[in-house]
Each structure stands twice: as structure tokens, then as C-alpha cells.
C-alpha positions as CSV (number, residue, x, y, z in Angstrom):
1,S,-79.0,34.9,-7.2
2,I,-77.0,36.9,-9.7
3,G,-73.8,35.9,-7.9
4,A,-74.5,32.2,-8.4
5,Y,-75.4,32.8,-12.0
6,I,-72.2,34.8,-12.7
7,H,-70.2,32.1,-10.9
8,S,-71.7,29.4,-13.1
9,I,-70.8,31.3,-16.2
10,L,-67.3,32.0,-15.0
11,L,-66.9,28.2,-14.5
12,F,-68.4,27.4,-17.9
13,N,-65.5,25.1,-18.8
14,T,-66.6,22.6,-16.0
15,S,-70.4,22.8,-16.4
16,T,-72.6,20.0,-17.7
17,P,-73.8,20.2,-20.3
18,L,-70.8,22.1,-21.6
19,Q,-71.2,25.6,-22.9
20,T,-69.4,26.6,-26.0
21,V,-67.0,29.5,-25.9
22,Q,-69.5,31.5,-28.0
23,D,-72.4,30.8,-25.6
24,A,-70.3,31.9,-22.6
25,N,-69.3,35.1,-24.5
26,V,-72.9,36.0,-25.4
27,Q,-74.1,35.4,-21.8
28,M,-71.3,37.3,-20.3
29,L,-71.8,40.3,-22.6
30,E,-75.4,40.4,-21.7
31,L,-74.5,40.5,-18.0
32,V,-71.9,43.2,-18.6
33,I,-74.5,45.4,-20.1
34,R,-77.0,44.7,-17.4
35,Y,-74.7,45.1,-14.5
36,K,-72.3,47.7,-15.9
37,Q,-72.6,49.8,-12.8
38,D,-71.5,47.0,-10.5
39,H,-67.8,47.5,-9.8
40,F,-67.3,44.1,-8.2
41,F,-68.9,42.4,-11.2
42,K,-66.8,44.3,-13.6
43,Q,-63.7,43.0,-11.9
44,F,-64.8,39.5,-12.5
45,A,-65.8,40.2,-16.1
46,R,-62.6,41.7,-17.3
47,S,-60.3,38.6,-16.8
48,F,-63.0,36.2,-18.0
49,M,-63.6,38.2,-21.1
50,E,-59.9,38.3,-21.8
51,L,-59.9,34.5,-21.6
52,I,-63.0,34.2,-23.9
53,Q,-61.5,36.7,-26.5
54,S,-58.2,34.8,-26.5
55,L,-60.0,31.4,-27.1
56,L,-62.1,32.9,-29.9
57,G,-58.9,34.0,-31.5
58,Q,-58.1,35.9,-34.7
59,Q,-59.7,35.4,-38.1
60,Q,-58.5,32.3,-39.9
61,Q,-57.5,32.6,-43.5
62,Q,-59.2,30.1,-45.8
63,H,-57.1,27.2,-47.0
64,D,-57.4,25.6,-50.4
65,A,-60.2,23.2,-51.1
66,S,-57.9,20.1,-50.8
67,S,-58.0,20.5,-47.0
68,D,-61.7,21.2,-46.5
69,T,-62.2,18.2,-44.3
70,T,-60.3,19.9,-41.4
71,P,-62.1,22.0,-38.9
72,R,-62.2,25.6,-40.2
73,I,-62.6,28.8,-38.3
74,P,-65.8,30.6,-39.6
75,T,-64.9,33.5,-42.0
76,D,-67.4,35.8,-40.2
77,Q,-65.2,35.8,-37.0
78,Q,-63.8,39.2,-36.5
79,E,-60.1,39.6,-35.8
80,R,-59.5,40.0,-32.1
81,R,-56.2,40.9,-30.5
82,P,-56.7,40.7,-26.7
83,R,-54.2,42.4,-24.4
84,R,-51.9,40.0,-22.7
85,S,-52.8,40.1,-19.0
86,S,-50.3,39.4,-16.3
87,P,-50.3,38.4,-12.6
88,E,-49.5,42.0,-11.7
89,D,-52.7,43.1,-13.4
90,A,-54.8,40.6,-11.5
91,A,-53.2,41.4,-8.2
92,N,-54.7,44.9,-8.4
93,Y,-58.3,43.6,-7.9
94,S,-60.0,42.9,-4.6
95,D,-59.1,39.6,-2.9
96,L,-61.9,37.4,-4.3
97,S,-61.8,38.8,-7.8
98,S,-58.0,38.7,-7.8
99,E,-58.2,35.0,-7.2
100,H,-60.4,34.4,-10.2
101,C,-58.4,36.8,-12.4
102,M,-55.3,34.7,-11.5
103,L,-57.2,31.5,-12.2
104,W,-58.4,32.6,-15.7
105,G,-54.9,33.9,-16.4
106,L,-53.5,30.4,-15.5
107,V,-56.1,28.7,-17.7
108,K,-55.5,30.9,-20.7
109,S,-51.7,30.7,-20.4
110,V,-51.8,26.9,-20.3
111,L,-54.2,26.6,-23.2
112,M,-52.0,28.9,-25.3
113,N,-48.8,27.0,-24.3
114,D,-47.4,30.0,-22.5
115,H,-46.0,28.0,-19.6
116,I,-43.7,30.6,-18.2
117,Q,-46.6,33.0,-17.8
118,A,-48.8,30.2,-16.4
119,S,-46.1,29.5,-13.8
120,A,-46.3,33.1,-12.7
121,F,-50.1,33.0,-12.3
122,A,-49.9,29.7,-10.4
123,E,-47.2,31.0,-8.1
124,K,-49.2,34.0,-7.0
125,N,-52.4,32.1,-6.5
126,R,-51.2,28.7,-5.2
127,N,-53.2,28.9,-2.0
128,F,-56.5,29.5,-3.9
129,R,-57.2,25.8,-4.3
130,F,-57.0,25.2,-0.6
131,A,-59.4,28.0,0.4
132,K,-62.6,26.0,-0.1
133,V,-63.9,23.1,-2.0
134,S,-65.3,24.3,-5.3
135,M,-65.1,23.7,-9.0
136,A,-62.7,26.7,-9.2
137,S,-60.3,24.6,-7.0
138,V,-60.6,21.7,-9.4
139,V,-59.8,24.0,-12.4
140,H,-56.8,25.4,-10.6
141,C,-55.5,21.9,-9.7
142,L,-55.9,20.7,-13.2
143,Y,-54.1,23.5,-15.0
144,E,-51.4,24.0,-12.4
145,G,-50.7,20.2,-12.6
146,L,-50.6,20.3,-16.4
147,N,-48.3,23.3,-16.3
148,S,-46.0,21.9,-13.7
149,F,-45.5,18.6,-15.7
150,S,-44.8,20.7,-18.8
151,M,-42.2,22.7,-16.9
152,V,-40.4,19.5,-16.1
153,W,-39.4,19.3,-19.8
154,L,-39.0,23.1,-20.3
155,R,-36.9,23.7,-17.2
156,P,-35.0,20.4,-16.6
157,T,-32.7,22.1,-14.1
158,E,-35.8,22.7,-12.0
159,R,-37.3,19.3,-12.5
160,R,-37.6,18.3,-8.9
161,T,-39.5,21.5,-8.0
162,H,-42.0,21.2,-10.9
163,E,-42.5,17.5,-10.5
164,R,-43.3,18.0,-6.8
165,R,-45.8,20.7,-7.6
166,G,-47.4,18.4,-10.3
167,R,-47.6,15.6,-7.8
168,Q,-49.2,17.9,-5.2
169,A,-51.8,19.1,-7.7
170,L,-52.7,15.4,-8.5
171,K,-52.9,14.6,-4.8
172,D,-55.3,17.6,-4.2
173,M,-57.3,16.6,-7.3
174,K,-57.9,13.1,-6.0
175,K,-59.2,14.6,-2.7
176,L,-61.6,16.9,-4.7
177,S,-62.8,14.0,-6.8
178,T,-64.5,12.5,-3.7
179,F,-67.0,15.3,-3.8
180,C,-68.0,15.0,-7.5
181,T,-66.5,12.0,-9.1
182,E,-68.2,12.3,-12.5
183,N,-66.9,15.9,-13.0
184,V,-63.4,15.2,-11.8
185,L,-62.4,11.7,-12.7
186,N,-61.2,12.4,-16.2
187,K,-59.0,15.2,-14.8
188,V,-57.5,12.9,-12.2
189,I,-56.6,10.4,-14.9
190,L,-55.2,13.1,-17.2
191,L,-52.8,14.2,-14.4
192,E,-51.9,10.5,-13.7
193,A,-51.0,10.2,-17.4
194,E,-48.8,13.2,-17.1
195,L,-47.0,11.8,-14.1
196,A,-46.4,8.5,-16.0
197,V,-44.8,10.5,-18.8
198,V,-42.5,12.3,-16.4
199,K,-41.5,8.8,-15.1
200,G,-40.8,7.7,-18.7
201,K,-43.6,5.1,-18.7
202,L,-45.2,5.7,-22.1
203,D,-46.9,2.3,-22.0
204,I,-48.8,3.3,-18.9
205,A,-49.4,6.9,-20.0
206,I,-51.1,6.4,-23.4
207,P,-53.9,4.1,-22.0
208,L,-54.5,6.7,-19.3
209,Y,-54.7,9.5,-21.8
210,Q,-57.2,7.4,-23.8
211,R,-59.3,6.7,-20.8
212,S,-59.3,10.4,-19.9
213,M,-60.5,11.3,-23.4
214,A,-63.3,8.7,-23.2
215,L,-64.5,10.0,-19.9
216,A,-64.3,13.6,-21.0
217,D,-66.3,12.7,-24.1
218,E,-69.0,10.9,-22.0
219,Q,-69.4,14.0,-19.7
220,G,-69.4,16.5,-22.6
221,F,-66.1,18.1,-21.6
222,L,-64.9,18.9,-25.2
223,H,-62.0,21.0,-24.2
224,E,-60.6,18.4,-21.8
225,K,-61.0,15.7,-24.5
226,G,-58.9,18.1,-26.7
227,L,-56.4,18.6,-23.8
228,A,-55.9,14.9,-23.2
229,S,-55.5,14.3,-27.0
230,E,-53.0,17.0,-27.4
231,R,-51.0,16.0,-24.3
232,A,-50.9,12.4,-25.5
233,A,-49.3,13.6,-28.7
234,L,-46.8,15.7,-26.7
235,A,-46.0,12.7,-24.6
236,L,-44.9,10.8,-27.7
237,E,-42.6,13.8,-28.6
238,Y,-41.2,14.2,-25.1
239,L,-40.2,10.5,-24.9
240,G,-38.6,10.5,-28.3
241,E,-41.1,8.5,-30.3
242,T,-40.9,9.0,-34.0
243,P,-44.1,10.9,-35.2
244,G,-46.4,8.5,-36.8
245,S,-50.1,7.6,-37.2
246,S,-50.8,7.6,-33.5
247,H,-49.2,11.0,-33.0
248,M,-51.2,12.5,-35.9
249,A,-54.5,10.9,-34.7
250,F,-54.1,12.5,-31.3
251,L,-53.4,15.9,-32.8
252,Q,-56.4,15.7,-35.2
253,R,-58.7,14.6,-32.4
254,A,-57.5,17.6,-30.3
255,S,-58.1,20.0,-33.1
256,R,-61.6,18.6,-33.7
257,A,-62.5,18.9,-30.0
258,Y,-61.2,22.5,-29.7
259,Y,-63.1,23.4,-32.9
260,E,-66.3,21.9,-31.6
261,W,-65.8,23.8,-28.3
262,G,-65.4,27.0,-30.3
263,A,-61.8,27.8,-29.3
264,Y,-60.7,28.8,-32.8
265,A,-57.4,30.3,-31.4
266,L,-56.4,26.8,-30.2
267,V,-57.2,25.3,-33.6
268,K,-55.1,28.1,-35.2
269,R,-52.2,27.4,-32.8
270,M,-52.2,23.7,-33.6
271,E,-52.3,24.3,-37.3
272,V,-49.3,26.6,-37.1
273,T,-47.4,24.2,-34.8
274,Y,-48.4,21.1,-36.7
275,P,-49.2,22.1,-40.3
276,S,-49.7,18.4,-41.3
277,I,-53.0,18.2,-39.4
278,I,-54.8,20.3,-42.0
279,C,-54.6,17.3,-44.4
280,G,-57.6,15.6,-42.7
281,T,-59.2,14.7,-39.5
282,T,-59.5,11.5,-37.5
283,E,-62.9,10.8,-36.0
């Protein structure tokens, strides 16, 4: 049915084999044209297209030839400046589409490191993951968990609240993993690594990050391989490790995975935050 097909595209970031951002963009645009009179579909499409446009990002300026081994954003990508959505925007839709708008807002905010905005989306849509067992529930648990553990460091005065929410997301994710272990196990391990970081146990966290990366790679989840790599680098920073070869290797792997996924905005964000990664890539 068209509903099932739309749902599969909306959940492109958990499908196997994984769709690239560009593939999802093309398919969604085709559906928008075909079903442009369907008001319910248009509600779904708006928030998803905002996520896609954000991941495609703005045009990347060409660097000098000395750094041409680093993933580069194709020069034919047109500059895109998506409007920044908010939980208030999403709440104006019908109940079902509102839930998905909140979900995609949460995903986009976490990927772009806008954790304050992500917290707002998660707060307004927290019951979504309990409504029914679905891959949407898995996505919500993963991104709320990642955001909650990030907020432990960003809002230390609210540490207990955010750590509790992160633990709950991990607990819920473990329950969901019983229904589809292959799709969910790498996500469970990623959240376990995050919890180990919050506990200050870097020696436990890094092997967990590496296992999550390996499982994501096996299943074709490029974006989650990138997420695990980037979060491992952040863990080293959070726990006061001096940036070194391991830190750089994690960042470069994350950049490569994001590039292969087609999320040029994430590559751009990483190059701005960590300019040294443009010196080369680690396979």
C-alpha cells in the first residue's frame, strides 16, 4: 500500500540495505508530486523533507589540492538553507503526523548537535516510543538516549534527570531489540557505551563504541557507524583525554561514513568543528 511505502521511506535511516540521503530525497519528491493533493501525506512529507534538506546541507567550498584525500561535498550541490523547525510547528499537525514530525525534528537536532532543541522535541514526544513496537520507536529511543547522555555534560546541574532519561531509553531499546536483534543490537551497544562514558569508564566505553561501529558496518548502517565513531571521539574529550591519533581516527571515520551516507551537512559541521580532519582520512 502507499501508506506502507511512505512509512518505509520515512524510516530510510533504519532500512536494509540502507538508502542514501539522495535516494530518499528523490523518492520522496516523486511521492510529493504524485500525492500532492493528499493533505495527510503532505503533513508527513514536510518534516521529513526538512530533515533531508538539512542533511544535504549547503554547498561546500573547494579546498586546496593538498587535502584532496578527504571526503568532499560535490560542487554541483545547490546551496540549501532549510527553515529551522520547532516542536511548536510539529504540534500543529494531526496526532500521527505530529508524532513523526517530532521524531524527525529530534533526529535532525541530534545529528546537527543542537541538543537543547532536541530536548524540546523529545520532551513533547516522549510517549511516542511506548505507543507501539515499530522501527520509529527504535529511532526515538536511540536519539533521545544519545541526546540525554549529551545533556549530562551540557547541563551538569540537571545531570540526574538526563542520566535517568538516558538509562530509560537504553532499557526500552533492549526490550525492542528482542523483536529484531540484527537491526537494533548496534544501537543498544552504542547507548551502553554512552552510559559507560557518563560513569567515567572510558576503558569500557571505547571497546563498546568499536563493537557498535563494526555491527553498524556489517548491517550497512553508515550513519550509525558515523555516529558511533563521532561519539567515541567526543567521549575522549569529555573524559579529559589529550587529543591524539585515536581521537583523530574516530573523527575521520565518522566524516567518511557521513559522506558515504550523503549527509554533506554533517561532513561540513565536522570540518568546521575539527579543521584538522581535512588533512586526510583513516580507513
